[in-house]
C-alpha angles and dihedrals in degrees: 000000000000120000110257096205141014114262111220122252109264123235116282110268116239121223122272102192094263093149097034110160094004129123119225136200119192128185123213091015101146123097128024105307137100093290096061091039086056092048092052092047091049089055091047090047090061106258111170094219138004137191121197126193136191139150094245109084100193095044090046093054090048091049092052090049091050092051088056088062090062095054136014093194105050115091108238122200134170137190135176114247134168104198091209087071116076088197092056091044091054091046091051094049092048092049093048092047089052102041097037096043089241131338113267097169130027119189112193103206103148113119142144129210139172141169117255134135112243093240089058096042118111125215088246092055092047095046095047093054092048092043093055101034104035109016091038090056089049092049093051092044093049093050095045094048091057088060098039099046097066088052093049096226144073144108130237122192120190127201108229126162140229085248085077085071106029138049124247128170117254094015103092095121095044094043092049090049094049092046085053091052088054092051091044089051094053096043097044090045094061090048093049097042095078087060092054093255122132124211121187139147143218121225110205123186108200122347113181123229138142096262090054091049090054094046100046135050111261091228091058092048092050092048092051093046093050090058091060119103091243092046092240142075120263121261111242090242090058088062091044090055090063091045088056092049092052091047092051134078089256086079091046095132097041115108127172093352123154106207115201113220094193143058106291094233098048 
Protein backbone atom coordinates (compact mmCIF):
# COMPACT_ATOMS: atom_id res chain seq x y z
CA UNK A 1 0.00 0.00 0.00
CA UNK A 2 1.47 3.33 -1.05
CA UNK A 3 1.91 6.10 1.48
CA UNK A 4 -0.87 8.65 1.07
CA UNK A 5 1.07 11.53 2.53
CA UNK A 6 4.59 12.54 3.48
CA UNK A 7 5.39 12.09 7.16
CA UNK A 8 7.52 14.98 8.46
CA UNK A 9 11.17 14.50 9.32
CA UNK A 10 11.48 13.82 13.06
CA UNK A 11 13.68 15.89 15.38
CA UNK A 12 17.41 15.17 15.25
CA UNK A 13 18.35 12.54 17.85
CA UNK A 14 20.95 13.63 20.40
CA UNK A 15 23.79 11.35 21.44
CA UNK A 16 23.36 8.86 24.27
CA UNK A 17 26.95 7.75 24.83
CA UNK A 18 26.65 4.62 22.70
CA UNK A 19 30.31 4.75 21.68
CA UNK A 20 31.73 6.15 24.89
CA UNK A 21 35.45 5.43 25.10
CA UNK A 22 35.65 3.83 21.64
CA UNK A 23 37.83 4.75 18.69
CA UNK A 24 36.26 4.92 15.24
CA UNK A 25 37.53 4.78 11.65
CA UNK A 26 35.16 5.73 8.81
CA UNK A 27 35.82 5.62 5.06
CA UNK A 28 34.30 8.09 2.56
CA UNK A 29 33.38 10.47 5.38
CA UNK A 30 33.89 13.83 3.68
CA UNK A 31 31.05 15.83 2.20
CA UNK A 32 27.36 15.63 3.05
CA UNK A 33 26.50 11.95 2.81
CA UNK A 34 26.04 9.05 5.20
CA UNK A 35 29.78 8.88 5.97
CA UNK A 36 30.01 12.36 7.44
CA UNK A 37 26.66 11.93 9.20
CA UNK A 38 28.10 8.79 10.82
CA UNK A 39 31.26 10.63 11.83
CA UNK A 40 29.22 13.39 13.45
CA UNK A 41 27.05 10.85 15.27
CA UNK A 42 30.13 8.96 16.48
CA UNK A 43 31.47 12.18 18.00
CA UNK A 44 28.09 12.92 19.56
CA UNK A 45 27.88 9.35 20.86
CA UNK A 46 31.03 9.89 22.89
CA UNK A 47 33.81 8.22 20.96
CA UNK A 48 37.20 9.11 22.38
CA UNK A 49 38.91 9.47 18.99
CA UNK A 50 37.96 9.27 15.33
CA UNK A 51 39.75 9.11 12.01
CA UNK A 52 37.92 9.86 8.78
CA UNK A 53 39.17 9.14 5.29
CA UNK A 54 38.16 10.08 1.76
CA UNK A 55 39.72 10.61 -1.66
CA UNK A 56 38.85 14.32 -1.75
CA UNK A 57 41.57 16.21 0.11
CA UNK A 58 39.82 19.59 0.46
CA UNK A 59 36.46 18.13 1.47
CA UNK A 60 38.20 15.82 3.92
CA UNK A 61 39.98 18.72 5.63
CA UNK A 62 36.71 20.65 5.80
CA UNK A 63 34.92 17.63 7.27
CA UNK A 64 37.56 17.18 9.98
CA UNK A 65 37.33 20.86 10.88
CA UNK A 66 33.56 20.67 11.07
CA UNK A 67 33.76 17.65 13.39
CA UNK A 68 35.88 19.68 15.78
CA UNK A 69 32.96 22.09 16.11
CA UNK A 70 30.83 19.31 17.58
CA UNK A 71 33.31 18.40 20.32
CA UNK A 72 36.41 19.99 21.79
CA UNK A 73 37.43 16.80 23.59
CA UNK A 74 37.30 14.12 20.90
CA UNK A 75 40.56 13.58 19.02
CA UNK A 76 39.88 14.15 15.30
CA UNK A 77 42.18 12.78 12.60
CA UNK A 78 41.93 12.50 8.84
CA UNK A 79 43.85 10.76 6.07
CA UNK A 80 43.41 10.46 2.33
CA UNK A 81 42.59 6.93 1.19
CA UNK A 82 41.42 5.40 -2.07
CA UNK A 83 40.06 1.98 -1.11
CA UNK A 84 40.95 0.60 -4.56
CA UNK A 85 44.62 0.84 -3.51
CA UNK A 86 45.87 -1.85 -1.15
CA UNK A 87 48.86 0.35 -0.34
CA UNK A 88 46.63 3.25 0.72
CA UNK A 89 44.36 0.94 2.71
CA UNK A 90 47.34 -0.43 4.62
CA UNK A 91 48.61 3.09 5.24
CA UNK A 92 45.22 4.17 6.57
CA UNK A 93 44.91 1.20 8.90
CA UNK A 94 48.42 1.67 10.26
CA UNK A 95 47.83 5.40 10.80
CA UNK A 96 44.52 4.73 12.54
CA UNK A 97 46.05 2.07 14.76
CA UNK A 98 48.79 4.49 15.76
CA UNK A 99 46.80 7.69 16.23
CA UNK A 100 43.65 6.11 17.69
CA UNK A 101 45.49 3.71 19.95
CA UNK A 102 43.85 0.81 18.14
CA UNK A 103 40.69 0.65 16.03
CA UNK A 104 37.58 -0.31 18.01
CA UNK A 105 35.01 0.42 15.30
CA UNK A 106 35.36 0.42 11.51
CA UNK A 107 32.55 1.76 9.35
CA UNK A 108 32.97 0.83 5.70
CA UNK A 109 31.07 3.53 3.86
CA UNK A 110 33.05 3.88 0.61
CA UNK A 111 30.98 3.09 -2.45
CA UNK A 112 30.47 4.19 -6.03
CA UNK A 113 27.29 4.09 -8.10
CA UNK A 114 26.11 5.27 -11.46
CA UNK A 115 23.26 4.90 -13.90
CA UNK A 116 23.93 2.81 -17.00
CA UNK A 117 21.96 0.08 -18.81
CA UNK A 118 23.83 -3.21 -18.83
CA UNK A 119 24.01 -3.31 -22.65
CA UNK A 120 25.82 0.05 -22.63
CA UNK A 121 28.06 -0.67 -19.65
CA UNK A 122 31.79 -1.05 -20.29
CA UNK A 123 34.07 -3.43 -18.43
CA UNK A 124 35.82 -0.41 -16.97
CA UNK A 125 32.57 1.02 -15.56
CA UNK A 126 31.58 -2.36 -14.12
CA UNK A 127 34.99 -3.05 -12.62
CA UNK A 128 35.36 0.39 -11.03
CA UNK A 129 32.03 0.19 -9.18
CA UNK A 130 32.84 -3.30 -7.89
CA UNK A 131 36.41 -2.35 -7.01
CA UNK A 132 35.35 0.60 -4.87
CA UNK A 133 32.12 -0.75 -3.40
CA UNK A 134 32.79 -4.45 -2.87
CA UNK A 135 36.53 -5.09 -3.10
CA UNK A 136 37.28 -1.85 -1.23
CA UNK A 137 35.07 -3.04 1.62
CA UNK A 138 36.89 -6.38 1.59
CA UNK A 139 40.31 -4.70 1.66
CA UNK A 140 39.38 -2.54 4.64
CA UNK A 141 37.77 -5.45 6.48
CA UNK A 142 40.73 -7.74 5.88
CA UNK A 143 43.24 -5.14 7.09
CA UNK A 144 41.20 -4.18 10.14
CA UNK A 145 40.58 -7.78 11.19
CA UNK A 146 44.30 -8.47 11.27
CA UNK A 147 44.57 -5.77 13.94
CA UNK A 148 41.35 -6.60 15.82
CA UNK A 149 41.75 -10.37 16.03
CA UNK A 150 44.80 -10.41 18.34
CA UNK A 151 42.92 -8.05 20.70
CA UNK A 152 39.80 -10.20 20.68
CA UNK A 153 37.35 -7.35 20.19
CA UNK A 154 36.01 -4.88 17.66
CA UNK A 155 33.02 -4.03 15.51
CA UNK A 156 32.79 -3.52 11.76
CA UNK A 157 29.70 -2.05 10.13
CA UNK A 158 29.29 -2.07 6.35
CA UNK A 159 27.06 0.15 4.26
CA UNK A 160 25.06 -2.04 1.87
CA UNK A 161 21.87 -1.07 0.00
CA UNK A 162 18.36 -2.34 -0.66
CA UNK A 163 19.56 -2.73 -4.25
CA UNK A 164 21.35 -5.83 -3.00
CA UNK A 165 17.86 -7.30 -2.70
CA UNK A 166 15.75 -5.60 -5.34
CA UNK A 167 15.98 -4.83 -9.06
CA UNK A 168 16.29 -1.35 -10.52
CA UNK A 169 17.06 -0.38 -14.11
CA UNK A 170 20.53 0.98 -14.77
CA UNK A 171 21.94 -0.30 -11.48
CA UNK A 172 23.31 -3.75 -12.37
CA UNK A 173 26.89 -2.92 -11.34
CA UNK A 174 25.92 -1.15 -8.10
CA UNK A 175 23.32 -3.76 -7.14
CA UNK A 176 25.78 -6.59 -7.78
CA UNK A 177 28.40 -4.82 -5.66
CA UNK A 178 26.00 -4.21 -2.77
CA UNK A 179 24.70 -7.79 -2.89
CA UNK A 180 28.35 -8.77 -2.64
CA UNK A 181 28.78 -6.52 0.40
CA UNK A 182 25.89 -8.36 2.03
CA UNK A 183 27.45 -11.76 1.33
CA UNK A 184 30.86 -10.50 2.45
CA UNK A 185 29.29 -9.24 5.68
CA UNK A 186 27.70 -12.61 6.46
CA UNK A 187 30.75 -14.74 5.63
CA UNK A 188 33.36 -12.51 7.28
CA UNK A 189 31.11 -12.21 10.33
CA UNK A 190 31.11 -15.91 11.09
CA UNK A 191 34.90 -15.97 10.68
CA UNK A 192 35.36 -12.99 12.99
CA UNK A 193 32.86 -14.02 15.66
CA UNK A 194 35.16 -16.58 17.25
CA UNK A 195 37.59 -13.71 17.92
CA UNK A 196 34.95 -11.62 19.68
CA UNK A 197 34.48 -9.30 16.69
CA UNK A 198 31.05 -8.38 15.30
CA UNK A 199 30.44 -7.59 11.63
CA UNK A 200 27.03 -6.35 10.46
CA UNK A 201 25.63 -4.04 7.81
CA UNK A 202 22.94 -1.47 7.18
CA UNK A 203 20.88 -1.53 4.00
CA UNK A 204 19.49 1.93 3.21
CA UNK A 205 17.12 2.62 0.35
CA UNK A 206 17.28 6.33 -0.43
CA UNK A 207 18.97 8.86 1.86
CA UNK A 208 18.79 12.39 0.54
CA UNK A 209 21.83 14.67 0.38
CA UNK A 210 23.22 17.28 -1.98
CA UNK A 211 25.65 14.97 -3.80
CA UNK A 212 22.85 12.53 -4.60
CA UNK A 213 20.72 15.39 -5.91
CA UNK A 214 23.52 16.41 -8.26
CA UNK A 215 24.20 12.86 -9.43
CA UNK A 216 20.64 11.66 -10.08
CA UNK A 217 17.64 13.04 -11.98
CA UNK A 218 15.21 14.76 -9.62
CA UNK A 219 12.27 12.88 -11.16
CA UNK A 220 13.90 9.56 -10.27
CA UNK A 221 14.66 10.68 -6.71
CA UNK A 222 11.10 11.88 -6.23
CA UNK A 223 9.71 8.60 -7.55
CA UNK A 224 11.91 6.51 -5.26
CA UNK A 225 11.12 8.66 -2.24
CA UNK A 226 7.39 8.43 -2.89
CA UNK A 227 7.58 4.62 -2.61
CA UNK A 228 8.87 4.78 0.95
CA UNK A 229 6.49 4.09 3.81
CA UNK A 230 6.92 7.64 5.13
CA UNK A 231 6.54 9.11 1.66
CA UNK A 232 9.99 10.68 1.83
CA UNK A 233 13.66 9.81 1.60
CA UNK A 234 15.63 9.20 4.77
CA UNK A 235 17.82 11.87 6.25
CA UNK A 236 21.47 10.78 6.29
CA UNK A 237 21.51 11.01 10.10
CA UNK A 238 18.64 8.51 10.28
CA UNK A 239 20.93 5.98 8.59
CA UNK A 240 23.82 7.01 10.83
CA UNK A 241 21.70 6.30 13.91
CA UNK A 242 21.45 2.64 12.91
CA UNK A 243 25.16 2.51 12.14
CA UNK A 244 25.82 3.70 15.70
CA UNK A 245 23.49 1.04 17.12
CA UNK A 246 25.28 -1.74 15.23
CA UNK A 247 28.66 -0.40 16.34
CA UNK A 248 27.58 -0.27 19.98
CA UNK A 249 27.19 -2.88 22.70
CA UNK A 250 23.41 -2.73 22.23
CA UNK A 251 24.01 -4.91 19.16
CA UNK A 252 26.33 -7.20 21.12
CA UNK A 253 24.67 -10.44 19.98
CA UNK A 254 24.16 -9.48 16.34
CA UNK A 255 26.45 -11.24 13.88
CA UNK A 256 26.27 -11.07 10.08
CA UNK A 257 22.97 -9.21 10.05
CA UNK A 258 21.85 -6.92 7.23
CA UNK A 259 19.54 -4.33 8.79
CA UNK A 260 17.15 -2.62 6.36
CA UNK A 261 16.78 1.09 7.03
CA UNK A 262 13.81 1.42 4.75
CA UNK A 263 10.33 0.13 4.21
CA UNK A 264 10.69 -3.47 3.09
CA UNK A 265 8.58 -3.03 -0.04
CA UNK A 266 10.33 0.10 -1.33
